[in-house]
C-alpha positions as CSV (number, residue, x, y, z in Angstrom):
1,M,97.7,203.4,-5.2
2,G,95.1,202.3,-2.5
3,V,93.0,199.3,-3.0
4,A,89.3,199.8,-2.4
5,P,88.1,197.6,0.5
6,H,85.9,194.5,-0.5
7,D,82.4,195.0,0.6
8,A,81.4,191.7,2.1
9,G,77.7,192.6,1.6
10,T,78.1,192.8,-2.2
11,E,78.0,189.7,-4.2
12,E,79.8,189.2,-7.4
13,P,77.5,189.0,-10.5
14,G,78.5,185.4,-11.3
15,M,78.0,184.3,-7.7
16,A,74.5,185.9,-7.8
17,R,73.7,184.0,-11.0
18,T,74.8,180.8,-9.6
19,G,72.6,181.3,-6.5
20,S,69.6,182.2,-8.6
21,L,69.9,179.1,-10.8
22,L,70.2,176.8,-7.7
23,L,67.1,178.2,-6.3
24,L,65.2,178.1,-9.5
25,R,66.4,174.3,-9.8
26,M,65.3,173.5,-6.3
27,A,61.9,175.2,-7.0
28,V,61.4,173.1,-10.2
29,R,62.4,169.8,-8.5
30,A,59.9,170.6,-5.7
31,A,57.2,171.2,-8.3
32,I,58.0,168.1,-10.3
33,D,58.1,166.0,-7.0
34,Y,54.7,167.5,-6.0
35,A,53.2,166.7,-9.4
36,L,54.9,163.4,-10.1
37,P,56.3,162.0,-6.7
38,P,59.3,159.5,-6.9
39,R,57.8,156.1,-6.7
40,C,59.1,152.5,-5.8
41,P,60.3,150.9,-9.2
42,A,58.7,147.7,-8.0
43,C,55.3,148.6,-6.3
44,G,54.8,152.2,-7.3
45,V,54.3,153.7,-3.7
46,V,55.6,157.0,-3.2
47,V,59.2,157.2,-1.9
48,G,61.8,159.7,-0.8
49,D,63.9,159.8,-4.0
50,D,64.1,158.5,-7.4
51,R,65.0,155.0,-8.2
52,Q,64.5,154.1,-4.5
53,F,62.8,150.9,-3.1
54,C,60.1,151.2,-0.5
55,L,60.9,149.5,2.7
56,D,58.7,146.3,1.9
57,C,60.1,145.7,-1.6
58,W,63.7,146.4,-0.3
59,S,63.1,143.8,2.6
60,S,61.8,141.2,-0.2
61,L,65.1,141.4,-2.1
62,T,67.4,138.4,-1.9
63,F,71.0,139.4,-2.5
64,L,73.2,136.8,-3.9
65,D,76.4,137.5,-2.1
66,G,76.7,134.1,-0.3
67,A,78.6,130.8,-1.2
68,A,78.2,130.1,-4.8
69,C,79.5,127.7,-7.5
70,A,83.0,129.0,-8.7
71,R,82.0,128.1,-12.4
72,C,78.3,129.4,-12.8
73,S,77.9,131.3,-9.5
74,I,74.7,129.3,-8.7
75,P,74.1,129.6,-4.8
76,L,75.3,126.8,-2.9
77,P,74.3,125.6,0.7
78,A,77.9,126.2,2.0
79,A,81.4,126.4,0.8
80,L,84.7,126.3,2.7
81,P,86.4,129.8,2.9
82,G,88.9,130.2,0.1
83,V,88.1,126.8,-1.4
84,P,86.5,127.0,-4.9
85,M,83.5,124.6,-5.3
86,E,81.6,123.7,-8.3
87,C,77.9,122.5,-8.6
88,G,77.2,119.1,-10.0
89,A,75.7,120.5,-13.3
90,C,79.0,122.4,-14.1
91,M,81.2,119.4,-13.1
92,A,79.0,117.4,-15.4
93,D,78.8,119.9,-18.3
94,P,81.1,123.0,-17.6
95,P,79.6,126.1,-19.1
96,P,81.7,128.4,-21.3
97,F,82.0,131.2,-18.8
98,D,84.3,131.7,-15.7
99,G,81.6,133.0,-13.1
100,A,78.1,134.3,-13.8
101,P,76.9,136.2,-10.7
102,A,73.8,138.1,-10.3
103,A,72.8,140.9,-8.1
104,L,69.4,139.4,-7.0
105,A,67.5,136.2,-6.9
106,Y,64.6,136.4,-9.3
107,G,61.5,137.4,-7.4
108,P,58.5,139.7,-7.6
109,A,60.3,142.9,-7.1
110,A,63.3,142.1,-9.3
111,R,61.0,140.6,-12.1
112,T,58.9,143.9,-12.1
113,V,61.9,146.1,-12.4
114,A,63.3,144.1,-15.3
115,L,60.0,143.9,-17.1
116,R,59.2,147.7,-16.8
117,L,62.6,148.4,-18.2
118,K,62.3,146.0,-21.1
119,Y,58.6,146.3,-22.0
120,G,57.5,149.4,-19.9
121,R,60.3,151.8,-21.4
122,R,61.2,152.7,-17.9
123,I,64.7,153.6,-19.2
124,G,65.8,155.2,-15.6
125,H,65.5,151.6,-14.3
126,A,68.8,150.7,-16.1
127,R,70.7,153.1,-13.6
128,L,69.1,151.5,-10.5
129,M,70.0,148.0,-11.8
130,A,73.5,148.9,-12.6
131,R,73.8,150.5,-9.2
132,L,73.1,147.0,-7.4
133,M,75.2,145.0,-10.0
134,A,78.4,147.1,-9.6
135,R,79.1,145.1,-6.1
136,P,79.3,141.8,-8.0
137,L,81.0,143.3,-11.0
138,T,83.7,144.5,-8.7
139,G,84.2,140.9,-7.6
140,L,84.4,139.6,-11.0
141,V,87.1,142.2,-12.0
142,R,89.1,141.3,-8.8
143,E,89.0,137.5,-9.5
144,G,89.7,137.7,-13.3
145,K,92.8,138.3,-15.3
146,G,93.0,140.7,-18.2
147,L,91.7,144.3,-18.5
148,P,87.9,144.0,-18.2
149,L,85.4,144.9,-20.9
150,L,81.7,144.9,-20.5
151,I,79.7,143.2,-23.5
152,P,76.0,143.6,-23.5
153,V,74.2,140.8,-24.9
154,P,73.0,142.0,-28.4
155,L,69.5,141.9,-29.8
156,H,68.9,141.0,-33.6
157,R,68.4,144.2,-35.5
158,W,64.8,143.4,-36.0
159,R,64.1,143.1,-32.4
160,L,66.2,146.3,-31.7
161,W,64.2,148.2,-34.4
162,S,60.7,147.1,-32.8
163,R,61.7,147.7,-29.2
164,G,63.8,150.8,-29.8
165,F,66.7,150.0,-27.5
166,N,68.8,147.2,-25.9
167,Q,68.1,147.0,-22.2
168,A,71.4,145.2,-21.7
169,A,73.2,147.9,-23.4
170,L,71.6,150.6,-21.3
171,I,72.7,148.7,-18.1
172,A,76.4,148.3,-19.5
173,S,76.5,152.0,-20.3
174,E,75.3,152.9,-16.6
175,L,77.9,150.3,-15.2
176,T,80.6,152.2,-17.2
177,R,79.5,155.5,-15.7
178,I,79.5,154.0,-12.2
179,T,82.7,152.0,-12.3
180,G,84.8,153.5,-15.2
181,I,85.0,150.0,-16.7
182,A,84.6,150.4,-20.4
183,H,81.8,148.6,-22.6
184,D,81.7,147.6,-26.1
185,S,78.3,147.3,-27.7
186,D,79.5,146.3,-31.2
187,L,82.0,143.5,-30.5
188,L,79.3,140.7,-30.3
189,I,76.5,140.7,-32.9
190,R,73.3,138.9,-33.0
191,A,73.8,136.8,-36.3
192,K,70.4,135.3,-36.6
193,S,66.9,136.0,-35.2
194,T,65.6,133.3,-32.8
195,P,62.0,132.3,-32.2
196,V,60.2,132.7,-28.7
197,L,62.0,130.3,-26.1
198,R,58.8,130.2,-24.0
199,G,57.6,126.6,-23.3
200,K,60.8,125.1,-24.8
201,G,62.9,122.5,-23.0
202,R,66.6,122.9,-22.1
203,R,67.9,121.0,-25.2
204,E,65.4,122.7,-27.5
205,R,66.5,126.0,-26.2
206,E,70.2,125.3,-26.6
207,R,69.4,124.2,-30.2
208,I,67.6,127.4,-31.0
209,V,70.2,129.7,-29.7
210,A,73.1,127.8,-31.3
211,G,75.0,129.9,-33.7
212,A,72.9,132.9,-32.8
213,F,75.9,135.1,-31.9
214,A,79.2,136.0,-33.9
215,L,82.0,138.2,-33.6
216,A,82.3,141.6,-35.2
217,S,85.1,141.6,-38.0
218,S,87.2,143.8,-35.9
219,A,86.6,142.0,-32.7
220,R,89.7,140.0,-32.2
221,P,92.2,142.9,-31.7
222,R,89.8,144.6,-29.2
223,A,89.2,141.3,-27.2
224,A,92.6,139.8,-27.3
225,A,93.9,139.0,-23.8
226,R,91.0,141.0,-22.0
227,H,88.4,139.8,-19.6
228,L,85.0,140.1,-21.4
229,I,82.2,140.3,-19.1
230,L,78.7,139.6,-20.7
231,I,75.9,141.9,-19.2
232,D,72.1,140.8,-19.3
233,D,69.0,141.6,-17.4
234,V,67.8,138.2,-16.5
235,H,69.7,134.9,-16.1
236,A,67.1,131.9,-16.3
237,S,67.9,128.9,-18.3
238,G,71.3,130.5,-19.2
239,A,71.0,129.3,-23.0
240,T,71.3,132.6,-24.3
241,L,74.7,133.5,-22.1
242,R,76.2,130.1,-22.9
243,A,75.6,130.8,-26.7
244,A,77.2,134.3,-26.4
245,A,79.9,133.2,-24.2
246,R,81.0,130.5,-26.9
247,A,81.2,133.2,-29.5
248,L,83.4,135.3,-27.2
249,R,85.7,132.4,-26.5
250,R,86.8,132.5,-30.2
251,S,87.9,136.1,-29.7
252,G,91.2,135.4,-28.0
253,A,89.9,136.7,-24.6
254,A,91.8,135.7,-21.5
255,R,88.5,135.1,-19.6
256,V,84.8,135.4,-20.2
257,S,82.3,135.8,-17.4
258,A,78.6,137.1,-17.2
259,L,76.8,139.4,-15.0
260,S,73.0,139.8,-14.7
261,W,70.6,141.9,-12.6
262,A,68.6,138.9,-11.4
263,R,68.9,135.0,-11.5
264,V,66.5,132.4,-11.2
265,V,67.5,130.1,-8.3
266,P,66.2,126.8,-7.2
267,D,64.4,128.3,-4.2
268,A,62.3,130.6,-6.5
269,L,61.4,127.4,-8.6
270,A,59.5,125.8,-5.7
271,G,56.2,124.8,-6.7
272,N,56.9,125.3,-10.5
273,I,56.1,129.0,-10.0
274,F,58.5,130.0,-12.8
275,D,59.3,128.8,-16.3
276,F,63.1,129.0,-17.3
277,A,62.3,129.5,-20.8
278,S,59.7,132.4,-20.3
279,L,62.2,134.2,-18.4
280,D,65.2,134.1,-20.7
281,S,66.6,137.2,-22.3
282,D,64.9,136.2,-25.6
283,M,61.4,136.3,-24.1
284,E,59.1,138.0,-26.5
285,G,55.5,139.0,-26.5
286,G,55.5,140.5,-23.0
287,R,54.2,144.0,-22.5
288,M,54.3,146.2,-19.6
289,T,52.6,149.4,-19.3
290,G,52.3,149.8,-15.3
């Protein structure tokens, strides 16, 4: 029984439908880009693709990938290759975490992205932030011991209700999508609501957030012997991260670290431009509509 020869000019119905859907998708994307062109997440100028910085804003970013304190990851002027060094502050008062890198130094572009996510409801910015945070996360995992688990810094339920989302949880979810490292948004809870930290001194900020975090009832078996990595958007005074890390230390974790999108560093504080307290993850009252 002969087999009918295949007509190369005839498409299978499934292939034809796939091609039509692809063309339709391309046409819709072109129409959306024409009506709502992709814009730089920092300054708003039209760019070539979604979540892409313009050249000027990209050039203004300072990546924190140089020599740093082995304990808190604050940038240091220099360090001997392979020799861990600690800053004076950590030697005098060691923080409760082992490493706290950030993707970027806090500056105008990094600040705008963080505020537009938190207060401008630009949810898509979490993906951009996670993409740049993936590299320092890889370094943390390589240096640490225990299976890593991402822990977003939680919001109190009242603040979560008023804002509608936790920006740290959105970033952690995107980091999981990019790296495959699991995240747990329920292991650490915000046990008490805290007042605004703006304008408070370091000791006062530490007092305010003391006891603000607690472990969930089922946290210990989920955290035991693991490398817990706190995720937050901005590392300013560090009061919130330290308080959260102290709570996680009680879980039986092998190691506790922290990772943030942007960090205030000494160079960014020249001339008292920024106030640590006003930049902490507990900052409230800011609104971003642009």
